N, CA, C and O atoms as a GROMACS GRO file, in nm:
protein
  356
    1MET      N    1   0.084  -0.117   0.000
    1MET     CA    2   0.000   0.000   0.000
    1MET      C    3   0.089   0.124   0.000
    1MET      O    4   0.189   0.128   0.072
    2THR      N    5   0.055   0.223  -0.079
    2THR     CA    6   0.128   0.350  -0.085
    2THR      C    7   0.062   0.451   0.008
    2THR      O    8  -0.060   0.468   0.005
    3VAL      N    9   0.142   0.517   0.090
    3VAL     CA   10   0.091   0.620   0.179
    3VAL      C   11   0.130   0.755   0.122
    3VAL      O   12   0.248   0.779   0.094
    4ARG      N   13   0.032   0.841   0.106
    4ARG     CA   14   0.061   0.976   0.054
    4ARG      C   15   0.111   1.064   0.166
    4ARG      O   16   0.041   1.085   0.264
    5LYS      N   17   0.232   1.115   0.152
    5LYS     CA   18   0.290   1.201   0.254
    5LYS      C   19   0.252   1.347   0.235
    5LYS      O   20   0.253   1.424   0.332
    6HIS      N   21   0.217   1.387   0.114
    6HIS     CA   22   0.188   1.526   0.084
    6HIS      C   23   0.037   1.541   0.068
    6HIS      O   24  -0.016   1.528  -0.042
    7MET      N   25  -0.029   1.568   0.178
    7MET     CA   26  -0.174   1.582   0.174
    7MET      C   27  -0.214   1.723   0.218
    7MET      O   28  -0.160   1.774   0.316
    8LEU      N   29  -0.306   1.783   0.147
    8LEU     CA   30  -0.351   1.917   0.183
    8LEU      C   31  -0.414   1.922   0.321
    8LEU      O   32  -0.409   2.027   0.386
    9LEU      N   33  -0.472   1.813   0.367
    9LEU     CA   34  -0.534   1.814   0.499
    9LEU      C   35  -0.433   1.839   0.610
    9LEU      O   36  -0.470   1.882   0.719
   10ASN      N   37  -0.305   1.813   0.584
   10ASN     CA   38  -0.203   1.842   0.685
   10ASN      C   39  -0.207   1.988   0.727
   10ASN      O   40  -0.174   2.019   0.842
   11TYR      N   41  -0.246   2.077   0.638
   11TYR     CA   42  -0.247   2.220   0.668
   11TYR      C   43  -0.369   2.262   0.749
   11TYR      O   44  -0.378   2.377   0.792
   12TYR      N   45  -0.463   2.172   0.770
   12TYR     CA   46  -0.582   2.202   0.848
   12TYR      C   47  -0.582   2.128   0.981
   12TYR      O   48  -0.679   2.136   1.056
   13ALA      N   49  -0.477   2.056   1.009
   13ALA     CA   50  -0.470   1.976   1.131
   13ALA      C   51  -0.413   2.057   1.246
   13ALA      O   52  -0.326   2.142   1.227
   14PHE      N   53  -0.463   2.030   1.365
   14PHE     CA   54  -0.417   2.093   1.488
   14PHE      C   55  -0.344   1.988   1.572
   14PHE      O   56  -0.386   1.873   1.578
   15MET      N   57  -0.235   2.029   1.635
   15MET     CA   58  -0.170   1.942   1.732
   15MET      C   59  -0.259   1.942   1.856
   15MET      O   60  -0.293   2.049   1.906
   16ILE      N   61  -0.297   1.824   1.905
   16ILE     CA   62  -0.393   1.821   2.016
   16ILE      C   63  -0.335   1.764   2.145
   16ILE      O   64  -0.408   1.741   2.240
   17ASP      N   65  -0.206   1.741   2.149
   17ASP     CA   66  -0.145   1.695   2.273
   17ASP      C   67  -0.014   1.769   2.296
   17ASP      O   68   0.047   1.819   2.202
   18GLU      N   69   0.028   1.774   2.422
   18GLU     CA   70   0.148   1.850   2.456
   18GLU      C   71   0.275   1.791   2.395
   18GLU      O   72   0.371   1.865   2.372
   19GLN      N   73   0.278   1.662   2.369
   19GLN     CA   74   0.395   1.598   2.310
   19GLN      C   75   0.398   1.616   2.158
   19GLN      O   76   0.494   1.577   2.093
   20GLN      N   77   0.292   1.674   2.102
   20GLN     CA   78   0.276   1.697   1.959
   20GLN      C   79   0.290   1.569   1.878
   20GLN      O   80   0.357   1.566   1.775
   21GLU      N   81   0.225   1.463   1.928
   21GLU     CA   82   0.223   1.335   1.858
   21GLU      C   83   0.092   1.312   1.784
   21GLU      O   84   0.088   1.237   1.687
   22TYR      N   85  -0.015   1.377   1.830
   22TYR     CA   86  -0.147   1.352   1.773
   22TYR      C   87  -0.204   1.480   1.713
   22TYR      O   88  -0.187   1.589   1.766
   23THR      N   89  -0.271   1.462   1.600
   23THR     CA   90  -0.336   1.575   1.535
   23THR      C   91  -0.484   1.548   1.523
   23THR      O   92  -0.530   1.434   1.529
   24GLY      N   93  -0.558   1.655   1.507
   24GLY     CA   94  -0.702   1.644   1.489
   24GLY      C   95  -0.748   1.749   1.390
   24GLY      O   96  -0.679   1.848   1.366
   25ILE      N   97  -0.864   1.727   1.333
   25ILE     CA   98  -0.926   1.822   1.242
   25ILE      C   99  -1.048   1.880   1.313
   25ILE      O  100  -1.134   1.806   1.359
   26ALA      N  101  -1.054   2.012   1.321
   26ALA     CA  102  -1.169   2.077   1.383
   26ALA      C  103  -1.282   2.084   1.281
   26ALA      O  104  -1.263   2.132   1.170
   27LEU      N  105  -1.398   2.037   1.319
   27LEU     CA  106  -1.514   2.044   1.230
   27LEU      C  107  -1.588   2.175   1.253
   27LEU      O  108  -1.555   2.250   1.345
   28GLY      N  109  -1.687   2.202   1.172
   28GLY     CA  110  -1.757   2.329   1.184
   28GLY      C  111  -1.668   2.442   1.135
   28GLY      O  112  -1.600   2.427   1.034
   29TYR      N  113  -1.669   2.553   1.207
   29TYR     CA  114  -1.589   2.669   1.166
   29TYR      C  115  -1.443   2.659   1.207
   29TYR      O  116  -1.361   2.737   1.160
   30GLY      N  117  -1.407   2.566   1.293
   30GLY     CA  118  -1.273   2.557   1.350
   30GLY      C  119  -1.160   2.557   1.250
   30GLY      O  120  -1.056   2.618   1.276
   31SER      N  121  -1.175   2.491   1.138
   31SER     CA  122  -1.068   2.486   1.039
   31SER      C  123  -1.076   2.599   0.938
   31SER      O  124  -0.997   2.603   0.843
   32LEU      N  125  -1.168   2.691   0.957
   32LEU     CA  126  -1.183   2.802   0.864
   32LEU      C  127  -1.126   2.934   0.916
   32LEU      O  128  -1.115   3.030   0.840
   33TYR      N  129  -1.088   2.939   1.044
   33TYR     CA  130  -1.035   3.064   1.100
   33TYR      C  131  -0.900   3.095   1.038
   33TYR      O  132  -0.816   3.006   1.023
   34ASN      N  133  -0.880   3.220   1.002
   34ASN     CA  134  -0.756   3.264   0.940
   34ASN      C  135  -0.651   3.301   1.045
   34ASN      O  136  -0.683   3.324   1.162
   35HIS      N  137  -0.526   3.305   1.000
   35HIS     CA  138  -0.414   3.342   1.087
   35HIS      C  139  -0.402   3.493   1.097
   35HIS      O  140  -0.430   3.565   1.002
   36ALA      N  141  -0.361   3.538   1.214
   36ALA     CA  142  -0.322   3.678   1.234
   36ALA      C  143  -0.219   3.683   1.344
   36ALA      O  144  -0.231   3.613   1.445
   37ASP      N  145  -0.116   3.766   1.326
   37ASP     CA  146  -0.019   3.783   1.433
   37ASP      C  147  -0.086   3.848   1.554
   37ASP      O  148  -0.056   3.815   1.669
   38ASN      N  149  -0.178   3.940   1.527
   38ASN     CA  150  -0.258   4.003   1.633
   38ASN      C  151  -0.395   3.936   1.638
   38ASN      O  152  -0.496   3.996   1.602
   39TYR      N  153  -0.397   3.812   1.682
   39TYR     CA  154  -0.519   3.731   1.683
   39TYR      C  155  -0.615   3.776   1.793
   39TYR      O  156  -0.575   3.839   1.891
   40ASN      N  157  -0.743   3.742   1.775
   40ASN     CA  158  -0.843   3.776   1.876
   40ASN      C  159  -0.904   3.653   1.943
   40ASN      O  160  -0.996   3.666   2.024
   41ALA      N  161  -0.855   3.535   1.909
   41ALA     CA  162  -0.903   3.412   1.972
   41ALA      C  163  -0.788   3.313   1.984
   41ALA      O  164  -0.690   3.320   1.910
   42VAL      N  165  -0.800   3.222   2.078
   42VAL     CA  166  -0.702   3.114   2.096
   42VAL      C  167  -0.776   2.982   2.088
   42VAL      O  168  -0.899   2.977   2.095
   43TYR      N  169  -0.700   2.875   2.072
   43TYR     CA  170  -0.761   2.742   2.069
   43TYR      C  171  -0.681   2.647   2.156
   43TYR      O  172  -0.561   2.664   2.175
   44TYR      N  173  -0.750   2.546   2.207
   44TYR     CA  174  -0.684   2.439   2.282
   44TYR      C  175  -0.773   2.316   2.277
   44TYR      O  176  -0.893   2.326   2.252
   45TYR      N  177  -0.713   2.202   2.301
   45TYR     CA  178  -0.789   2.076   2.301
   45TYR      C  179  -0.820   2.040   2.444
   45TYR      O  180  -0.731   2.035   2.529
   46ASP      N  181  -0.948   2.014   2.473
   46ASP     CA  182  -0.992   1.971   2.606
   46ASP      C  183  -0.998   1.818   2.606
   46ASP      O  184  -1.090   1.759   2.550
   47ASN      N  185  -0.899   1.755   2.670
   47ASN     CA  186  -0.892   1.608   2.671
   47ASN      C  187  -1.013   1.545   2.737
   47ASN      O  188  -1.063   1.443   2.690
   48GLU      N  189  -1.060   1.605   2.844
   48GLU     CA  190  -1.172   1.548   2.918
   48GLU      C  191  -1.300   1.546   2.834
   48GLU      O  192  -1.372   1.446   2.832
   49LYS      N  193  -1.327   1.656   2.765
   49LYS     CA  194  -1.448   1.666   2.682
   49LYS      C  195  -1.424   1.616   2.540
   49LYS      O  196  -1.520   1.597   2.464
   50GLU      N  197  -1.296   1.595   2.502
   50GLU     CA  198  -1.258   1.556   2.367
   50GLU      C  199  -1.311   1.655   2.264
   50GLU      O  200  -1.372   1.618   2.164
   51LEU      N  201  -1.285   1.784   2.292
   51LEU     CA  202  -1.331   1.893   2.206
   51LEU      C  203  -1.219   1.992   2.182
   51LEU      O  204  -1.134   2.014   2.269
   52MET      N  205  -1.218   2.051   2.064
   52MET     CA  206  -1.130   2.163   2.035
   52MET      C  207  -1.207   2.288   2.078
   52MET      O  208  -1.319   2.311   2.032
   53ILE      N  209  -1.147   2.367   2.166
   53ILE     CA  210  -1.213   2.486   2.220
   53ILE      C  211  -1.150   2.610   2.158
   53ILE      O  212  -1.028   2.624   2.157
   54PHE      N  213  -1.233   2.700   2.108
   54PHE     CA  214  -1.190   2.830   2.058
   54PHE      C  215  -1.246   2.933   2.152
   54PHE      O  216  -1.365   2.932   2.184
   55GLU      N  217  -1.159   3.024   2.198
   55GLU     CA  218  -1.198   3.119   2.302
   55GLU      C  219  -1.147   3.258   2.267
   55GLU      O  220  -1.030   3.275   2.231
   56ALA      N  221  -1.234   3.357   2.277
   56ALA     CA  222  -1.194   3.496   2.249
   56ALA      C  223  -1.097   3.544   2.356
   56ALA      O  224  -1.114   3.515   2.474
   57VAL      N  225  -0.994   3.619   2.313
   57VAL     CA  226  -0.900   3.678   2.407
   57VAL      C  227  -0.916   3.829   2.414
   57VAL      O  228  -0.847   3.898   2.489
   58GLN      N  229  -1.009   3.880   2.334
   58GLN     CA  230  -1.046   4.022   2.336
   58GLN      C  231  -1.186   4.031   2.276
   58GLN      O  232  -1.235   3.937   2.215
   59ALA      N  233  -1.248   4.145   2.294
   59ALA     CA  234  -1.382   4.164   2.239
   59ALA      C  235  -1.377   4.151   2.087
   59ALA      O  236  -1.287   4.204   2.022
   60ILE      N  237  -1.476   4.081   2.031
   60ILE     CA  238  -1.486   4.064   1.886
   60ILE      C  239  -1.617   4.128   1.842
   60ILE      O  240  -1.725   4.084   1.880
   61ALA      N  241  -1.605   4.233   1.763
   61ALA     CA  242  -1.723   4.308   1.720
   61ALA      C  243  -1.807   4.227   1.621
   61ALA      O  244  -1.756   4.136   1.555
   62LYS      N  245  -1.932   4.261   1.612
   62LYS     CA  246  -2.021   4.200   1.513
   62LYS      C  247  -1.960   4.222   1.375
   62LYS      O  248  -1.916   4.332   1.342
   63ASN      N  249  -1.958   4.116   1.294
   63ASN     CA  250  -1.902   4.114   1.158
   63ASN      C  251  -1.750   4.123   1.152
   63ASN      O  252  -1.694   4.130   1.043
   64GLN      N  253  -1.681   4.122   1.266
   64GLN     CA  254  -1.534   4.118   1.268
   64GLN      C  255  -1.490   3.973   1.251
   64GLN      O  256  -1.551   3.882   1.308
   65GLU      N  257  -1.385   3.953   1.175
   65GLU     CA  258  -1.333   3.819   1.152
   65GLU      C  259  -1.269   3.763   1.279
   65GLU      O  260  -1.197   3.834   1.349
   66ILE      N  261  -1.296   3.637   1.309
   66ILE     CA  262  -1.230   3.569   1.419
   66ILE      C  263  -1.099   3.514   1.364
   66ILE      O  264  -1.098   3.443   1.264
   67THR      N  265  -0.988   3.547   1.431
   67THR     CA  266  -0.857   3.502   1.386
   67THR      C  267  -0.784   3.432   1.500
   67THR      O  268  -0.806   3.460   1.618
   68ILE      N  269  -0.696   3.340   1.461
   68ILE     CA  270  -0.613   3.267   1.556
   68ILE      C  271  -0.468   3.273   1.507
   68ILE      O  272  -0.442   3.310   1.393
   69ASN      N  273  -0.377   3.238   1.594
   69ASN     CA  274  -0.237   3.226   1.554
   69ASN      C  275  -0.216   3.079   1.521
   69ASN      O  276  -0.226   2.994   1.610
   70TYR      N  277  -0.186   3.047   1.396
   70TYR     CA  278  -0.170   2.908   1.354
   70TYR      C  279  -0.060   2.837   1.432
   70TYR      O  280  -0.060   2.714   1.444
   71LEU      N  281   0.035   2.914   1.484
   71LEU     CA  282   0.147   2.854   1.556
   71LEU      C  283   0.116   2.834   1.703
   71LEU      O  284   0.199   2.778   1.776
   72GLY      N  285   0.001   2.876   1.748
   72GLY     CA  286  -0.035   2.867   1.889
   72GLY      C  287  -0.002   2.996   1.962
   72GLY      O  288   0.077   3.077   1.915
   73SER      N  289  -0.064   3.014   2.075
   73SER     CA  290  -0.049   3.140   2.149
   73SER      C  291   0.088   3.152   2.214
   73SER      O  292   0.127   3.262   2.254
   74ASP      N  293   0.163   3.044   2.226
   74ASP     CA  294   0.296   3.048   2.288
   74ASP      C  295   0.406   3.032   2.184
   74ASP      O  296   0.505   2.962   2.208
   75SER      N  297   0.390   3.095   2.069
   75SER     CA  298   0.481   3.074   1.956
   75SER      C  299   0.581   3.188   1.938
   75SER      O  300   0.622   3.216   1.826
   76SER      N  301   0.619   3.253   2.045
   76SER     CA  302   0.709   3.367   2.032
   76SER      C  303   0.838   3.328   1.960
   76SER      O  304   0.897   3.223   1.987
   77GLY      N  305   0.880   3.412   1.867
   77GLY     CA  306   1.003   3.389   1.792
   77GLY      C  307   0.984   3.306   1.666
   77GLY      O  308   1.076   3.299   1.585
   78GLN      N  309   0.869   3.245   1.647
   78GLN     CA  310   0.844   3.167   1.526
   78GLN      C  311   0.766   3.254   1.427
   78GLN      O  312   0.696   3.347   1.466
   79THR      N  313   0.779   3.221   1.300
   79THR     CA  314   0.708   3.297   1.198
   79THR      C  315   0.612   3.207   1.121
   79THR      O  316   0.631   3.086   1.114
   80ILE      N  317   0.510   3.267   1.066
   80ILE     CA  318   0.412   3.192   0.987
   80ILE      C  319   0.478   3.137   0.861
   80ILE      O  320   0.437   3.033   0.810
   81GLU      N  321   0.580   3.206   0.810
   81GLU     CA  322   0.649   3.157   0.691
   81GLU      C  323   0.714   3.022   0.718
   81GLU      O  324   0.711   2.934   0.633
   82ASN      N  325   0.774   3.005   0.836
   82ASN     CA  326   0.832   2.876   0.872
   82ASN      C  327   0.725   2.769   0.880
   82ASN      O  328   0.749   2.655   0.840
   83TRP      N  329   0.608   2.804   0.930
   83TRP     CA  330   0.500   2.707   0.941
   83TRP      C  331   0.450   2.666   0.803
   83TRP      O  332   0.427   2.548   0.776
   84ILE      N  333   0.432   2.764   0.715
   84ILE     CA  334   0.382   2.734   0.581
   84ILE      C  335   0.479   2.645   0.505
   84ILE      O  336   0.437   2.557   0.429
   85ASN      N  337   0.608   2.666   0.524
   85ASN     CA  338   0.710   2.590   0.452
   85ASN      C  339   0.758   2.467   0.529
   85ASN      O  340   0.863   2.411   0.497
   86LYS      N  341   0.681   2.424   0.629
   86LYS     CA  342   0.723   2.308   0.708
   86LYS      C  343   0.729   2.183   0.621
   86LYS      O  344   0.655   2.171   0.523
   87PRO      N  345   0.815   2.091   0.656
   87PRO     CA  346   0.820   1.964   0.581
   87PRO      C  347   0.688   1.889   0.596
   87PRO      O  348   0.624   1.895   0.701
   88GLU      N  349   0.649   1.822   0.495
   88GLU     CA  350   0.526   1.743   0.501
   88GLU      C  351   0.540   1.633   0.604
   88GLU      O  352   0.650   1.583   0.629
   89LEU      N  353   0.427   1.596   0.662
   89LEU     CA  354   0.426   1.486   0.760
   89LEU      C  355   0.436   1.354   0.691
   89LEU      O  356   0.437   1.250   0.757
   0.00000   0.00000   0.00000
């Protein structure tokens, strides 16, 4: 069997554990939020509820886009360019 290493879904996957061994796909709007360096929401995986949680970190006005940092809220020193050009899984 051939395994495809270069899959577009890799770019929609979230790391859901602290060891960064497991990934998940957020259903609903979760995989549609765009990246921003000055994001207005954060995300985390709740192991107990088995849910991806998106939470506002500042007021979000009506019709304002909800944005997250694709690298996570603790990604100081990393750039989105490095993330986009990451090696395929």
